KOLKOL-538139 format. One record per residue (C-alpha): residue number from 1; x, y, z. Coordinates in steps of 0.2 Angstrom, whole numbers, plus 5000, padded with zeros to 4 digits. Example, Ala and Ser with C-alpha at 12.3 -4.5 7.8 and 13.67 -1.06 7.14 Angstrom:
<site pos="1" u="5062" v="4978" w="5039"/>
<site pos="2" u="5068" v="4995" w="5036"/>
This chain:
<site pos="1" u="4983" v="5164" w="5223"/>
<site pos="2" u="4990" v="5169" w="5206"/>
<site pos="3" u="4989" v="5187" w="5200"/>
<site pos="4" u="4976" v="5182" w="5187"/>
<site pos="5" u="4965" v="5174" w="5201"/>
<site pos="6" u="4966" v="5189" w="5212"/>
<site pos="7" u="4961" v="5200" w="5198"/>
<site pos="8" u="4946" v="5190" w="5193"/>
<site pos="9" u="4941" v="5190" w="5212"/>
<site pos="10" u="4942" v="5209" w="5212"/>
<site pos="11" u="4932" v="5210" w="5196"/>
<site pos="12" u="4919" v="5199" w="5203"/>
<site pos="13" u="4918" v="5209" w="5219"/>
<site pos="14" u="4917" v="5225" w="5209"/>
<site pos="15" u="4903" v="5219" w="5198"/>
<site pos="16" u="4893" v="5213" w="5213"/>
<site pos="17" u="4894" v="5230" w="5220"/>
<site pos="18" u="4889" v="5238" w="5204"/>
<site pos="19" u="4873" v="5228" w="5204"/>
<site pos="20" u="4867" v="5238" w="5219"/>
<site pos="21" u="4852" v="5248" w="5214"/>
<site pos="22" u="4856" v="5267" w="5210"/>
<site pos="23" u="4840" v="5271" w="5219"/>
<site pos="24" u="4848" v="5268" w="5236"/>
<site pos="25" u="4851" v="5282" w="5248"/>
<site pos="26" u="4870" v="5282" w="5244"/>
<site pos="27" u="4868" v="5280" w="5226"/>
<site pos="28" u="4877" v="5297" w="5222"/>
<site pos="29" u="4896" v="5298" w="5227"/>
<site pos="30" u="4897" v="5279" w="5232"/>
<site pos="31" u="4891" v="5274" w="5214"/>
<site pos="32" u="4904" v="5285" w="5206"/>
<site pos="33" u="4917" v="5278" w="5218"/>
<site pos="34" u="4913" v="5260" w="5213"/>
<site pos="35" u="4914" v="5264" w="5194"/>
<site pos="36" u="4931" v="5270" w="5197"/>
<site pos="37" u="4937" v="5255" w="5206"/>
<site pos="38" u="4929" v="5244" w="5193"/>
<site pos="39" u="4940" v="5253" w="5179"/>
<site pos="40" u="4955" v="5250" w="5190"/>
<site pos="41" u="4951" v="5231" w="5192"/>
<site pos="42" u="4949" v="5229" w="5173"/>
<site pos="43" u="4965" v="5238" w="5169"/>
<site pos="44" u="4974" v="5226" w="5181"/>
<site pos="45" u="4966" v="5211" w="5173"/>
<site pos="46" u="4972" v="5217" w="5156"/>
<site pos="47" u="4990" v="5219" w="5162"/>
<site pos="48" u="4989" v="5202" w="5169"/>
<site pos="49" u="4983" v="5194" w="5153"/>
<site pos="50" u="4998" v="5202" w="5144"/>
<site pos="51" u="5009" v="5194" w="5157"/>
<site pos="52" u="5001" v="5177" w="5154"/>
<site pos="53" u="5003" v="5178" w="5136"/>
<site pos="54" u="5022" v="5178" w="5138"/>
<site pos="55" u="5021" v="5161" w="5147"/>
<site pos="56" u="5016" v="5153" w="5131"/>
<site pos="57" u="5029" v="5150" w="5117"/>
<site pos="58" u="5019" v="5155" w="5102"/>
<site pos="59" u="5034" v="5152" w="5091"/>
<site pos="60" u="5035" v="5134" w="5096"/>
<site pos="61" u="5016" v="5131" w="5091"/>
<site pos="62" u="5019" v="5140" w="5075"/>
<site pos="63" u="5033" v="5128" w="5071"/>
<site pos="64" u="5022" v="5113" w="5075"/>
<site pos="65" u="5008" v="5120" w="5064"/>
<site pos="66" u="5020" v="5122" w="5049"/>
<site pos="67" u="5027" v="5104" w="5052"/>
<site pos="68" u="5009" v="5097" w="5051"/>
<site pos="69" u="5006" v="5107" w="5035"/>
<site pos="70" u="5022" v="5101" w="5027"/>
<site pos="71" u="5018" v="5083" w="5032"/>
<site pos="72" u="5001" v="5084" w="5024"/>
<site pos="73" u="5008" v="5091" w="5008"/>
<site pos="74" u="5021" v="5077" w="5007"/>
<site pos="75" u="5008" v="5064" w="5011"/>
<site pos="76" u="4997" v="5070" w="4996"/>
<site pos="77" u="5013" v="5070" w="4985"/>
<site pos="78" u="5017" v="5052" w="4990"/>
<site pos="79" u="4999" v="5046" w="4987"/>
<site pos="80" u="4997" v="5054" w="4970"/>
<site pos="81" u="5015" v="5049" w="4964"/>
<site pos="82" u="5013" v="5031" w="4971"/>
<site pos="83" u="4999" v="5028" w="4959"/>
<site pos="84" u="5012" v="5030" w="4944"/>
<site pos="85" u="5022" v="5016" w="4952"/>
<site pos="86" u="5007" v="5004" w="4952"/>
<site pos="87" u="5001" v="5009" w="4935"/>
<site pos="88" u="5018" v="5007" w="4927"/>
<site pos="89" u="5020" v="4990" w="4936"/>
<site pos="90" u="5003" v="4984" w="4930"/>
<site pos="91" u="5007" v="4989" w="4912"/>
<site pos="92" u="5023" v="4980" w="4913"/>
<site pos="93" u="5014" v="4964" w="4918"/>
<site pos="94" u="5002" v="4966" w="4904"/>
<site pos="95" u="5016" v="4967" w="4892"/>
<site pos="96" u="5025" v="4952" w="4899"/>
<site pos="97" u="5010" v="4942" w="4895"/>
<site pos="98" u="5010" v="4948" w="4877"/>
<site pos="99" u="5028" v="4944" w="4875"/>
<site pos="100" u="5033" v="4962" w="4874"/>
<site pos="101" u="5049" v="4961" w="4885"/>
<site pos="102" u="5057" v="4978" w="4880"/>
<site pos="103" u="5041" v="4988" w="4884"/>
<site pos="104" u="5039" v="4979" w="4900"/>
<site pos="105" u="5057" v="4983" w="4905"/>
<site pos="106" u="5054" v="5001" w="4901"/>
<site pos="107" u="5038" v="5002" w="4912"/>
<site pos="108" u="5048" v="4993" w="4926"/>
<site pos="109" u="5061" v="5007" w="4924"/>
<site pos="110" u="5048" v="5020" w="4925"/>
<site pos="111" u="5041" v="5013" w="4941"/>
<site pos="112" u="5058" v="5012" w="4949"/>
<site pos="113" u="5062" v="5030" w="4945"/>
<site pos="114" u="5046" v="5036" w="4953"/>
<site pos="115" u="5049" v="5025" w="4968"/>
<site pos="116" u="5067" v="5032" w="4970"/>
<site pos="117" u="5060" v="5050" w="4968"/>
<site pos="118" u="5049" v="5047" w="4983"/>
<site pos="119" u="5061" v="5038" w="4994"/>
<site pos="120" u="5069" v="5053" w="5002"/>
<site pos="121" u="5051" v="5059" w="5008"/>
<site pos="122" u="5047" v="5042" w="5014"/>
<site pos="123" u="5063" v="5040" w="5023"/>
<site pos="124" u="5061" v="5056" w="5032"/>
<site pos="125" u="5043" v="5051" w="5037"/>
<site pos="126" u="5042" v="5032" w="5040"/>
<site pos="127" u="5023" v="5032" w="5042"/>
<site pos="128" u="5021" v="5038" w="5024"/>
<site pos="129" u="5029" v="5021" w="5018"/>
<site pos="130" u="5013" v="5011" w="5022"/>
<site pos="131" u="4998" v="5013" w="5011"/>
<site pos="132" u="5000" v="5019" w="4993"/>
<site pos="133" u="5019" v="5019" w="4992"/>
<site pos="134" u="5021" v="5001" w="5000"/>
<site pos="135" u="5007" v="4995" w="4989"/>
<site pos="136" u="5015" v="5002" w="4973"/>
<site pos="137" u="5032" v="4994" w="4978"/>
<site pos="138" u="5023" v="4977" w="4980"/>
<site pos="139" u="5016" v="4979" w="4963"/>
<site pos="140" u="5033" v="4983" w="4957"/>
<site pos="141" u="5041" v="4968" w="4965"/>
<site pos="142" u="5028" v="4957" w="4957"/>
<site pos="143" u="5032" v="4964" w="4940"/>
<site pos="144" u="5051" v="4962" w="4943"/>
<site pos="145" u="5049" v="4944" w="4949"/>
<site pos="146" u="5038" v="4940" w="4934"/>
<site pos="147" u="5050" v="4948" w="4921"/>
<site pos="148" u="5064" v="4938" w="4929"/>
<site pos="149" u="5054" v="4922" w="4927"/>
<site pos="150" u="5050" v="4925" w="4909"/>
<site pos="151" u="5068" v="4929" w="4905"/>
<site pos="152" u="5077" v="4916" w="4916"/>
<site pos="153" u="5064" v="4904" w="4922"/>
<site pos="154" u="5067" v="4906" w="4940"/>
<site pos="155" u="5061" v="4917" w="4955"/>
<site pos="156" u="5074" v="4931" w="4959"/>
<site pos="157" u="5079" v="4932" w="4978"/>
<site pos="158" u="5075" v="4947" w="4988"/>
<site pos="159" u="5094" v="4952" w="4986"/>
<site pos="160" u="5091" v="4955" w="4968"/>
<site pos="161" u="5097" v="4973" w="4963"/>
<site pos="162" u="5080" v="4978" w="4956"/>
<site pos="163" u="5072" v="4973" w="4972"/>
<site pos="164" u="5083" v="4982" w="4984"/>
<site pos="165" u="5071" v="4996" w="4986"/>
<site pos="166" u="5058" v="4984" w="4992"/>
<site pos="167" u="5057" v="4979" w="5010"/>
<site pos="168" u="5053" v="4961" w="5017"/>
<site pos="169" u="5034" v="4962" w="5016"/>
<site pos="170" u="5034" v="4971" w="4999"/>
<site pos="171" u="5045" v="4957" w="4992"/>
<site pos="172" u="5034" v="4943" w="4999"/>
<site pos="173" u="5018" v="4951" w="4994"/>
<site pos="174" u="5025" v="4953" w="4976"/>
<site pos="175" u="5030" v="4935" w="4975"/>
<site pos="176" u="5013" v="4929" w="4981"/>
<site pos="177" u="5005" v="4940" w="4968"/>
<site pos="178" u="5017" v="4933" w="4955"/>
<site pos="179" u="5009" v="4916" w="4958"/>
<site pos="180" u="4993" v="4923" w="4951"/>
<site pos="181" u="5001" v="4929" w="4935"/>
<site pos="182" u="5010" v="4912" w="4934"/>
<site pos="183" u="4993" v="4904" w="4933"/>
<site pos="184" u="4988" v="4915" w="4919"/>
<site pos="185" u="5005" v="4911" w="4910"/>
<site pos="186" u="5002" v="4893" w="4913"/>
<site pos="187" u="4985" v="4894" w="4905"/>
<site pos="188" u="4992" v="4903" w="4890"/>
<site pos="189" u="5005" v="4890" w="4888"/>
<site pos="190" u="4992" v="4876" w="4889"/>
<site pos="191" u="4983" v="4883" w="4875"/>
<site pos="192" u="4998" v="4881" w="4863"/>
<site pos="193" u="5001" v="4863" w="4870"/>
<site pos="194" u="5017" v="4868" w="4879"/>
<site pos="195" u="5017" v="4854" w="4891"/>
<site pos="196" u="5035" v="4857" w="4898"/>
<site pos="197" u="5030" v="4875" w="4902"/>
<site pos="198" u="5014" v="4870" w="4911"/>
<site pos="199" u="5024" v="4857" w="4921"/>
<site pos="200" u="5037" v="4870" w="4926"/>
<site pos="201" u="5023" v="4882" w="4932"/>
<site pos="202" u="5016" v="4869" w="4943"/>
<site pos="203" u="5033" v="4865" w="4950"/>
<site pos="204" u="5036" v="4883" w="4955"/>
<site pos="205" u="5020" v="4886" w="4963"/>
<site pos="206" u="5021" v="4869" w="4972"/>
<site pos="207" u="5039" v="4874" w="4978"/>
<site pos="208" u="5033" v="4891" w="4984"/>
<site pos="209" u="5018" v="4883" w="4993"/>
<site pos="210" u="5030" v="4872" w="5003"/>
<site pos="211" u="5041" v="4887" w="5007"/>
<site pos="212" u="5027" v="4898" w="5013"/>
<site pos="213" u="5020" v="4884" w="5024"/>
<site pos="214" u="5035" v="4887" w="5035"/>
<site pos="215" u="5030" v="4905" w="5038"/>
<site pos="216" u="5018" v="4910" w="5052"/>
<site pos="217" u="5008" v="4925" w="5044"/>
<site pos="218" u="4997" v="4934" w="5056"/>
<site pos="219" u="4980" v="4942" w="5050"/>
<site pos="220" u="4984" v="4955" w="5037"/>
<site pos="221" u="4987" v="4957" w="5018"/>
<site pos="222" u="5001" v="4944" w="5017"/>
<site pos="223" u="4990" v="4931" w="5026"/>
<site pos="224" u="4976" v="4934" w="5013"/>
<site pos="225" u="4988" v="4932" w="4999"/>
<site pos="226" u="4995" v="4916" w="5006"/>
<site pos="227" u="4978" v="4909" w="5008"/>
<site pos="228" u="4975" v="4912" w="4990"/>
<site pos="229" u="4991" v="4902" w="4985"/>
<site pos="230" u="4983" v="4885" w="4989"/>
<site pos="231" u="4969" v="4889" w="4976"/>
<site pos="232" u="4982" v="4895" w="4963"/>
<site pos="233" u="4991" v="4878" w="4965"/>
<site pos="234" u="4975" v="4869" w="4963"/>
<site pos="235" u="4971" v="4878" w="4947"/>
<site pos="236" u="4988" v="4875" w="4940"/>
<site pos="237" u="4987" v="4856" w="4944"/>
<site pos="238" u="4970" v="4856" w="4936"/>
<site pos="239" u="4977" v="4864" w="4920"/>
<site pos="240" u="4991" v="4851" w="4920"/>
<site pos="241" u="4978" v="4837" w="4923"/>
<site pos="242" u="4966" v="4842" w="4909"/>
<site pos="243" u="4981" v="4844" w="4897"/>
<site pos="244" u="4987" v="4827" w="4901"/>
<site pos="245" u="4969" v="4820" w="4898"/>
<site pos="246" u="4967" v="4829" w="4881"/>
<site pos="247" u="4985" v="4823" w="4876"/>
<site pos="248" u="4981" v="4805" w="4881"/>
<site pos="249" u="4964" v="4806" w="4871"/>
<site pos="250" u="4973" v="4814" w="4856"/>
<site pos="251" u="4986" v="4800" w="4857"/>
<site pos="252" u="4973" v="4786" w="4857"/>
<site pos="253" u="4964" v="4795" w="4843"/>
<site pos="254" u="4979" v="4794" w="4832"/>
<site pos="255" u="4982" v="4776" w="4837"/>
<site pos="256" u="4965" v="4772" w="4833"/>
<site pos="257" u="4966" v="4780" w="4816"/>
<site pos="258" u="4982" v="4771" w="4813"/>
<site pos="259" u="4974" v="4754" w="4816"/>
<site pos="260" u="4960" v="4759" w="4805"/>
<site pos="261" u="4972" v="4763" w="4791"/>
<site pos="262" u="4982" v="4747" w="4793"/>
<site pos="263" u="4966" v="4737" w="4793"/>
<site pos="264" u="4960" v="4745" w="4777"/>
<site pos="265" u="4977" v="4741" w="4769"/>
<site pos="266" u="4976" v="4723" w="4774"/>
<site pos="267" u="4958" v="4722" w="4767"/>
<site pos="268" u="4965" v="4729" w="4751"/>
<site pos="269" u="4979" v="4716" w="4750"/>
<site pos="270" u="4967" v="4701" w="4753"/>
<site pos="271" u="4956" v="4707" w="4739"/>
């Protein structure tokens, strides 16, 4: 048996002896003797407990506690600052729809700066990348892709310098979200009768649909975004179709008007 177990056993024996009624025939000297033995047992247990405390490395547990506290503080910092990445990226997308390219570039630069500030923390604690930080970079990737399309008319690859801070899933998620913004861009171009821009939007969405068909997405955020891509393609195609109908109707209207004018002219000549 260990010293602590022996001490507990002695204490139990001493206590059981102390429970003997003091009214017994030998209550005098024997009772006093038992009290003395009980004090000795308690003293032995106290000494044993002091020895047991030295078996636990309290410094190690204290270091673990401090590490957990630091992790929680860093997690709160990442969550709060990642909102700035998302906010700046959303403002950039809004500015791009309004044609304010310089303002959009400034917001994208702000989002990139915040992401780079948080990168050392995230690199030291990989679990912190998921969630708010990854979501912010996904929004950032969407803004960068949309800005590149507005300026150059093409979708930038994942190796683009501005996308180097995004991982694979963040880039793919950003591209899939970009198709939704492309649909809005397409509608805006259709309202000003820019048929070529509408056709280009449709071609890009259709090309991305063919590319993503080769992917085998499992259940998750990317799968949900991919499932919405088919509906985006349908919306863009409907916009192009409706635009072609209105264009054809306008053309026929002009032709009919021309025939009427020509008929009136002929009638005037006959008279």
